N, C-alpha and C positions, 0 to 999 in steps of 0.2 A: 508491879511491883512484887516482888516475894520476900519469905522471910531467908536470912543467910547464915550458915553454920562459919564461925570463925575460927581463930588459932586455939582459943582455951580448948576446944574439942581436940586438938589434935596429940595424941597418945595416950588419950583416956576412953574416949567412945562409948560413953554412957548412951544409953538406949529409952530414957524415960519416956523422951520426949517423940519418938516414935511410934511408942502405942496410944498417945494421944492424939495422932493427926489423922483429922478426918478424911484428910485428900490421899493419906498413904503416897507422898510425895520423896520420903528420905531412901537414899542408897546407901551404900556400905563400902566404904574403901579400905584400904588398910591399916589406917593409921587413925581415920577421921570418918564422919558422917558427911553427906552433902544434901542439900532439897535441892528438888529439879525445880527452876524457877517457873517452869512452862506449868507446872502442874499443881503447884502452891498455891492455895486461895485466899492466903494472906491471912491468916485467921487469927495466928499467934497463940494458938493452944499450946505451942511446944516453947515457948519461951520460958513459962514459969516451972517447967518441967527441968531446964538443963541444970544440973545440979553446978556445973562450972561457968554459968552464966556466956555460954559460947554463942548463943541464937540472937539475931537482930533484924529488925525490919530491914529492908534493903539500904531505905533512906536515913537509918539511924547507924549503920556501921561506922565504929570509929576509923577516924581518918588512916591508922595504921593498919588496918585489918582491911582496907576497900579493894585490895587483889585477891582477897576471897569470893566476892562477888561473882568474879569471871572464873574462879577457879571451881565453885559450886555449879555453875551452869556448863564448864566444861567436862567434870568429872562425873556428874550424877547421870549422863546417858552412858558412860561406860562403865558405871559401877553396878554390881548386885542390886535390886530393891529389896528392902528391909521394912519389915511388918510387924515383926514381933522383938519381946525384951529379948537382950544377950546380957552374957557378963562384960563389964567392961576391961580395958586393958591393963587398967592399975587396979 
């Protein structure tokens, strides 16, 4: 199981979560971040750092956002790796 970035990240893309990730498993899409499920160590360090509460453990993703589980898995390998803080979109 892995952590999953969900809907609240779309359009804001805060990177507070990225800098605390010991596995460096975040990837940057045009409108949001993604977590690579094969790289995530499920530590949860990113969860309290997200100012918009967009990150959930895969088993705790709200029903309305379960499509984001697959989206993270699909988009992370196609997106640039991110390990440093950047200005948010908003």
